[in-house]
VOGU-3710 file (C-alpha; in Angstrom, 3 decimals, decimal comma):
1> xxxxxxxxxx> 156,985/59,309/65,756  154,303/58,906/68,658  155,053/59,531/72,045  153,540/60,549/75,430  154,430/63,760/77,426  156,740/62,077/79,446  159,179/61,630/76,450  159,576/65,233/75,589  158,504/67,438/78,691  161,316/66,204/81,191
11> xxxxxxxxxx> 164,002/66,831/78,545  162,309/70,517/77,920  162,405/71,000/81,664  166,112/70,248/81,719  166,926/72,157/78,666  164,922/75,169/79,900  162,571/75,315/76,724  159,101/74,856/75,916  157,340/72,502/73,341  154,357/73,982/71,494
21> xxxxxxxxxx> 150,874/72,070/71,803  148,714/72,989/68,766  144,951/72,674/68,578  143,882/70,583/65,252  140,423/70,781/64,040  140,971/69,193/60,297  143,747/68,090/57,766  145,106/71,293/56,769  145,916/72,501/60,297  147,499/69,277/61,322
31> xxxxxxxxxx> 149,716/69,219/58,122  150,792/72,812/58,729  151,984/71,899/62,291  153,744/68,576/61,141  155,469/70,563/58,190  156,886/73,180/60,578  158,077/70,465/63,205  159,769/68,433/60,208  161,476/71,786/58,923  162,728/72,780/62,318
41> xxxxxxxxxx> 163,130/69,148/63,504  160,943/70,113/66,645  158,958/67,744/69,235  155,384/68,798/68,926  152,110/68,074/70,314  148,722/67,848/68,226  145,783/68,090/70,455  142,234/68,050/70,054  139,638/69,941/72,305  136,070/68,643/72,943
51> xxxxxxxxxx> 134,807/71,236/70,703  137,216/69,814/67,568  135,754/66,313/68,760  132,264/67,605/68,434  133,242/69,218/64,882  135,104/66,636/63,002  134,712/63,394/65,224  137,340/61,695/67,503  137,929/59,054/64,938  138,811/61,250/61,911
61> xxxxxxxxxx> 140,992/63,369/64,207  142,829/60,505/65,646  143,637/59,015/62,016  144,985/62,396/60,768  147,071/62,555/63,901  148,289/59,116/63,668  149,228/59,300/60,054  150,883/62,538/60,475  152,843/60,997/63,619  153,774/58,022/61,587
71> xxxxxxxxxx> 154,970/60,092/58,696  157,614/61,808/60,632  161,040/61,003/62,870  160,189/63,821/65,170  158,364/63,124/68,600  154,640/63,951/68,114  152,430/63,691/71,362  148,667/63,154/70,420  146,762/64,830/73,034  143,463/65,569/74,375
81> xxxxxxxxxx> 142,976/68,974/75,398  140,760/70,354/78,416  138,865/67,441/78,986  136,271/68,834/81,459  133,972/65,825/80,794  135,143/63,016/83,034  133,513/60,443/80,915  134,774/61,967/77,681  138,523/61,647/79,007  137,799/57,966/80,136
91> xxxxxxxxxx> 136,492/57,094/76,708  139,541/58,799/74,935  141,903/56,653/76,921  139,801/53,495/76,212  139,817/54,514/72,504  143,593/53,767/72,073  144,124/56,899/69,971  145,524/59,416/72,698  149,264/58,975/73,748  148,443/61,755/76,504
101> xxxxxxxxxx> 145,118/63,129/77,950  144,342/66,388/79,933  141,455/66,177/82,400  140,380/69,488/83,567  138,631/69,281/86,963  139,522/72,909/87,838  135,764/73,868/88,240  135,390/71,115/90,955  136,500/71,939/94,582  140,182/70,757/95,396
111> xxxxxxxxxx> 139,161/67,397/96,872  136,732/66,397/94,078  139,344/67,539/91,608  141,824/65,258/93,321  139,523/62,248/93,492  138,519/62,543/89,720  142,074/63,207/88,578  143,448/60,394/90,509  140,882/58,019/88,651  142,180/59,081/85,411
121> xxxxxxxxxx> 145,812/58,767/86,018  145,180/55,027/87,455  143,605/54,239/84,048  145,902/56,294/81,733  149,140/55,080/83,214  148,079/51,439/82,762  148,126/51,996/79,086  151,154/54,218/79,072  149,341/57,325/78,526  150,543/60,503/80,257
131> xxxxxxxxxx> 148,078/63,003/82,004  147,956/66,590/82,506  145,773/68,251/84,887  144,700/71,945/85,809  144,631/73,791/89,086  143,087/77,201/89,090  140,727/78,439/86,778  141,665/80,453/83,437  139,539/83,263/82,155  138,053/83,297/78,629
141> xxxxxxxxxx> 136,054/81,646/76,049  137,188/79,052/73,616  135,340/75,901/72,125  133,396/74,589/75,021  135,404/76,346/77,627  133,688/79,372/79,350  135,132/80,875/82,597  133,761/84,456/83,670  136,063/86,922/85,311  134,433/86,390/88,917
151> xxxxxxxxxx> 135,148/82,646/88,497  139,230/82,996/87,842  141,223/81,304/90,671  145,069/81,572/90,148  147,024/78,511/91,129  147,819/78,318/94,881  151,536/76,851/95,137  150,574/74,952/98,746  147,614/73,449/96,856  149,866/72,590/93,875
161> xxxxxxxxxx> 152,287/70,493/95,984  149,389/68,553/97,675  147,414/68,062/94,086  150,514/66,696/92,398  151,422/64,491/95,155  148,142/62,914/95,824  147,154/62,503/91,857  150,393/61,239/90,356  149,829/63,423/87,263  152,734/63,866/84,475
171> xxxxxxxxxx> 152,217/67,854/84,098  150,458/70,558/85,586  148,496/73,425/84,011  148,503/76,541/86,055  146,636/79,871/86,115  148,918/83,023/86,235  147,060/85,469/84,238  146,586/84,102/80,943  143,398/83,538/79,346  141,477/81,687/76,547
181> xxxxxxxxxx> 140,474/83,154/73,321  141,579/86,405/71,383  140,754/89,019/73,837  143,093/87,883/76,766  143,363/91,137/78,797  141,402/94,504/79,284  144,405/96,354/79,988  148,275/95,739/79,724  149,144/92,126/79,541  150,711/91,112/82,777
191> xxxxxxxxxx> 151,637/87,459/84,101  152,041/86,801/87,702  155,698/85,359/87,459  156,056/85,321/91,457  153,234/82,940/91,511  154,799/81,033/88,883  158,244/80,678/90,410  156,389/79,696/93,818  154,652/76,874/91,818  157,873/75,980/90,331
201> xxxxxxxxxx> 159,722/75,563/93,518  156,677/73,457/94,992  156,298/70,929/92,313  158,855/69,183/90,142  156,844/68,106/87,295  156,580/69,923/83,997  154,278/73,133/84,101  151,815/74,064/81,383  150,498/77,424/80,174  147,135/77,638/78,455
211> xxxxxxxxxx> 145,733/80,667/76,790  149,133/81,946/75,627  148,680/83,034/72,071  150,504/86,181/70,979  147,813/87,310/68,848  150,266/89,189/66,615  149,977/92,783/65,670  151,503/91,837/62,288  148,783/89,630/61,566  145,989/91,826/62,919
221> xxxxxxxxxx> 147,159/94,537/60,423  146,891/92,154/57,570  143,506/91,028/58,992  142,108/94,465/58,817  143,670/95,629/55,629  140,588/96,857/53,039  138,325/96,095/56,189  136,211/99,002/55,079  135,511/97,650/51,847  134,615/94,152/53,406
231> xxxxxxxxxx> 132,840/95,881/56,210  134,267/93,674/59,167  136,639/96,260/60,963  135,368/95,035/63,937  136,835/91,610/63,475  139,250/90,879/66,616  139,452/94,583/67,014  140,109/94,466/70,903  142,336/91,283/70,588  145,190/91,117/72,715
241> xxxxxxxxxx> 147,339/88,436/73,397  150,473/87,407/75,390  153,678/89,183/74,240  156,512/87,022/73,178  158,691/88,543/75,946  156,285/87,423/78,593  155,985/84,017/76,962  159,840/83,825/77,277  159,957/84,700/80,734  157,391/82,173/81,503
251> xxxxxxxxxx> 159,649/79,673/79,847  162,567/80,682/81,966  160,133/80,428/85,180  159,569/76,783/84,460  156,788/76,434/81,928  157,567/73,653/79,315  154,233/73,239/77,405  152,582/75,985/75,721  149,247/75,963/74,148  148,584/77,571/71,026
261> xxxxxxxxxx> 145,224/77,878/69,205  144,141/81,413/68,527  147,219/82,268/66,666  146,411/79,569/64,103  142,713/80,603/63,765  143,943/84,048/63,133  146,378/83,225/60,540  143,872/80,667/58,991  141,241/83,811/58,798  144,036/86,178/57,376
271> xxxxxxxxxx> 144,994/83,891/54,471  141,479/83,010/53,474  140,233/86,666/53,737  143,277/87,499/51,535  142,615/85,070/48,947  139,051/86,029/48,454  139,988/89,699/48,320  142,957/88,716/45,563  140,960/86,587/43,297  137,141/87,280/43,292
281> xxxxxxxxxx> 136,474/84,173/41,066  138,080/81,587/42,946  135,794/78,888/44,291  138,165/75,795/44,609  138,529/74,861/48,356  142,072/73,992/47,652  143,073/77,184/46,371  141,204/78,950/49,338  142,539/76,606/52,141  146,012/75,812/50,679
291> xxxxxxxxxx> 147,298/79,468/51,591  145,867/79,136/54,886  147,504/76,153/55,414  150,983/77,715/54,559  150,353/80,685/56,590  149,788/78,397/59,728  152,840/76,567/58,930  155,039/79,719/59,076  152,983/80,693/62,316  153,820/77,534/63,876
301> xxxxxxxxxx> 157,447/77,575/62,876  157,699/81,418/64,259  156,388/79,950/67,482  158,502/76,947/67,762  161,544/79,256/67,520  160,251/81,475/70,109  159,723/78,670/72,571  163,322/77,236/71,726  162,206/73,915/70,874  163,491/74,031/67,218
311> xxx> 166,252/71,374/66,698  165,411/69,437/69,970  163,525/66,554/68,051
//
């Protein structure tokens, strides 16, 4: 059942849980996410980044997402993630594919960000499409996103109030210390919960946390098994994610949508690597990618349970 963010996030806000937003790049990832959502009866957000669109094409990904949404009774949002290109976001709205879009104008000065976001909102709302926007800049590299440490800017609660009021957005992505990619922290993971609490008091719309994958130590242990034989011990050797305890605390402080991409990538890589290590004769893509889909399904289910959205669909 295809819906927009306004059908699921206000409910999450009232229920004090978060909905998982999972990036999809191909059929198997979408199947994994939907299988998990159906198993747990959880609302879910399928989202495509600009990088995913460049890789697979908007049309292909949209057809996969729409078939997935039509095949289940749980609420499914098809969302454009991190649209930094204004024209691409407008094209996504015009396509009729997306039930929700994100415009990331965080690299612009506040006045320009408001101006561009307001235009996106006006067009999207006429078509019943919800809009997420970002205020503050999140560190890290992932797909077409690249923000250096010196460019990081945490969300200012006062600016958030002005931004939400003047743009009319439906959800606000905040910067409180998370990061894109697998190497999220140089030291001990720490999020600015005082800032998040202040933002929550400043605005009434649902809040979003990007760059919040856990990068499970259990998964990393599996990934590095027999790494000397494979000569790939350096793969994700410094990876650090957001601990489950901090993700839960963020939800308690008002986060209602949490984006997940890196955890799916790690699970995919672990399963493919294990399959190739176990069977040196396998060459059928289905037998290589199938186990990856299964492990991603379990990863999504674990995440949904953590976020508290299981049974809310």
